[in-house]
C-alpha positions in Angstrom: 7.6 74.8 -24.6 8.3 78.4 -25.1 4.6 79.2 -26.2 3.0 77.1 -23.4 2.3 79.7 -20.7 0.7 77.9 -17.6 1.6 77.7 -14.1 1.0 73.9 -14.2 3.4 73.3 -17.3 7.3 73.4 -17.0 8.1 76.4 -19.2 11.1 76.6 -21.6 12.1 80.2 -21.2 15.2 80.4 -23.4 17.6 78.3 -25.3 21.2 79.5 -25.4 23.2 78.2 -28.3 27.0 79.7 -28.5 29.4 78.9 -31.5 31.9 79.0 -28.8 30.6 75.7 -26.7 29.4 72.4 -27.9 26.4 72.6 -25.5 23.0 73.7 -25.9 21.6 75.3 -22.8 17.9 75.1 -22.0 16.5 77.5 -19.2 13.4 76.0 -17.8 11.5 76.3 -14.6 13.1 75.3 -11.6 11.1 72.7 -9.5 13.0 72.2 -6.1 11.5 68.6 -5.2 12.1 67.2 -8.8 9.9 64.1 -9.8 6.7 64.1 -7.7 7.4 60.2 -7.0 10.9 58.4 -7.1 10.6 54.9 -8.8 12.3 51.7 -7.4 12.8 49.1 -10.3 14.0 46.4 -8.1 10.9 46.8 -5.7 8.6 48.1 -8.3 7.3 50.7 -6.3 6.9 54.5 -6.1 7.6 56.7 -3.0 7.0 60.5 -2.4 9.7 63.1 -3.5 9.5 64.7 -0.1 12.0 63.1 2.2 10.6 60.8 5.2 7.1 60.9 3.6 5.9 57.5 3.0 2.6 58.6 1.4 0.8 61.5 0.2 -2.4 62.4 2.2 -5.5 62.8 0.2 -5.6 66.5 0.8 -2.1 66.6 -1.1 -3.3 64.2 -3.6 -6.3 66.4 -4.3 -4.0 69.6 -5.0 -1.8 67.8 -7.0 -4.6 66.5 -9.2 -6.2 70.1 -9.4 -3.1 71.3 -10.9 -2.3 68.2 -13.5 -5.9 68.8 -14.7 -5.5 72.6 -15.0 -2.3 71.9 -16.8 -3.6 69.0 -19.0 -6.8 71.0 -19.9 -4.6 74.0 -21.1 -2.5 71.6 -23.2 -5.8 69.8 -24.9 -7.4 73.1 -25.4 -4.2 74.2 -27.4 -4.6 70.9 -29.3 -1.8 69.1 -27.8 -1.6 65.7 -26.5 1.1 65.0 -24.0 1.2 61.4 -24.7 3.7 60.4 -21.9 2.2 61.4 -18.6 3.6 59.6 -15.5 4.9 60.5 -12.2 8.4 60.8 -13.6 7.3 63.5 -15.7 5.6 65.5 -13.3 7.7 68.0 -11.0 7.1 69.6 -7.8 8.2 73.3 -7.3 8.9 75.0 -3.7 5.5 75.9 -3.4 3.9 72.8 -3.9 2.6 73.4 -7.4 2.7 69.8 -9.9 3.9 70.8 -13.3 3.8 68.6 -16.1 7.2 68.1 -17.8 9.0 66.6 -20.9 7.2 67.2 -23.9 9.2 64.9 -26.1 6.5 62.8 -27.2 3.9 65.6 -27.4 1.9 66.0 -30.4 -0.6 68.4 -32.1 -4.0 67.2 -33.3 -6.1 68.4 -36.0 -8.8 69.9 -34.4 -10.8 70.2 -31.1 -13.0 67.5 -32.6 -10.4 65.4 -34.2 -7.7 64.0 -31.8 -7.0 60.7 -33.2 -3.9 59.2 -33.4 -2.6 55.7 -35.1 1.0 55.5 -33.7 1.6 54.7 -30.1 3.9 56.8 -27.9 4.5 56.9 -24.2 5.5 54.4 -21.4 3.9 51.1 -21.8 2.8 50.8 -18.1 0.6 54.0 -18.7 -0.8 53.1 -22.1 -4.7 52.7 -22.1 -6.2 49.4 -23.3 -6.9 50.7 -26.6 -3.4 51.2 -27.3 -2.5 47.9 -26.2 -5.1 46.5 -28.9 -3.5 46.0 -32.3 -6.9 45.6 -33.7 -7.9 49.6 -32.9 -6.6 51.4 -35.8 -6.6 54.8 -34.2 -7.6 56.2 -30.9 -8.4 59.4 -29.0 -5.2 60.9 -27.6 -7.0 63.3 -25.1 -8.9 59.7 -23.7 -5.5 58.3 -23.8 -4.0 60.9 -21.6 -6.8 61.3 -19.1 -6.0 57.1 -18.6 -2.4 57.9 -18.3 -3.3 60.5 -15.7 -5.5 58.0 -13.8 -2.6 55.4 -13.7 -0.5 58.2 -12.2 -3.3 59.0 -9.6 -3.2 55.3 -8.6 0.4 55.4 -8.0 0.3 58.7 -6.2 -2.1 57.2 -4.1 -0.9 53.5 -3.5 2.8 53.8 -4.5 2.5 51.1 -6.9 1.0 50.6 -10.4 -2.5 49.4 -11.0 -1.2 47.2 -13.8 2.1 45.3 -14.1 3.5 42.3 -15.9 7.1 41.1 -16.4 6.8 41.2 -20.2 5.6 43.6 -22.7 3.2 41.2 -24.2 1.9 40.0 -20.8 1.3 43.6 -19.6 -0.5 44.6 -22.5 -3.2 41.8 -21.7 -3.1 42.8 -18.2 -4.2 46.3 -19.1 -6.7 45.1 -21.4 -8.0 42.3 -19.5 -7.4 42.7 -15.7 -10.1 44.3 -13.7 -8.9 47.3 -11.6 -8.1 46.2 -8.1 -8.2 48.3 -5.1 -6.4 45.7 -2.9 -2.6 47.3 -2.2 0.1 46.3 -0.6 -0.1 49.4 1.1 -3.5 48.3 3.0 -4.4 51.9 2.4 -8.3 52.6 2.8 -9.2 55.6 0.8 -12.4 57.8 0.5 -15.5 56.9 -1.6 -14.7 60.2 -3.6 -11.1 59.3 -4.8 -12.3 55.5 -5.2 -14.6 56.9 -7.8 -12.2 59.3 -9.4 -9.6 56.6 -10.3 -12.5 53.9 -11.2 -14.0 56.5 -13.7 -10.6 57.6 -15.2 -9.3 53.8 -15.3 -12.6 53.0 -17.2 -11.2 50.6 -19.9 -13.9 51.7 -22.6 -12.4 55.1 -23.6 -15.9 56.4 -24.6 -17.1 55.9 -21.3 -14.0 57.1 -19.5 -14.1 60.3 -17.6 -13.9 63.6 -20.0 -11.9 66.6 -19.2 -15.5 68.1 -18.6 -16.3 65.2 -15.9 -13.0 65.9 -14.2 -13.3 69.7 -13.7 -16.5 68.9 -12.2 -16.0 66.3 -9.8 -17.2 66.7 -6.6 -14.2 65.0 -4.9 -11.7 67.2 -6.7 -13.8 70.3 -5.9 -14.3 69.7 -2.2 -13.4 72.5 0.0 -12.0 74.6 -2.8 -13.8 78.1 -3.3 -13.1 78.1 -7.2 -14.3 75.1 -9.1 -12.2 73.6 -11.8 -14.8 74.4 -14.3 -15.1 77.8 -13.4 -14.4 80.0 -16.7 -11.0 81.0 -17.4 -9.5 78.0 -15.1 
């Protein structure tokens, strides 16, 4: 975390370990609003971190996603997969910048062309279908990160999970086999651009799933912005 320097990642600035104390102090970025979504375990629903706000607007979702793509792209370019992207691991600072946090499950991968993992990590509800299939010997960590970001996008949009079940076994079956459904209890109508983005990120076949290059050139994500996510240096 000390090596990672990107405005869309929570950075570790200093570690203070004093012989006179049994506490280890970590100095990290301060994010005023905390977790971008609050999870209600009983209702099994999310709510935006901003007090009094029931849903994020599409323009807010667009800005949040642009931040998260910048942060995740930086990680992948540095051969790191986060492996536990979810709303609880995304923090919002006072300027409205979304930052990816909690690198406890993150791992380096071998090279730009070899991002394969054999062991699973993360939160079950954000597992890609390939992680839920015991017959899959290895999987792309980058594609799995993009799936988890897609589930996060769905949650930020509809305040609920796209796939859920009461047991781990049932959940894995639902993630593998259930068709993505945009009929939500929130009855929210969203634009065609946002619908297409969610659909391409939650493509069950990782080989057909949106890549980072696809996300950076996505028309809905870049609409209204002078600088494209695909611009050099972004």
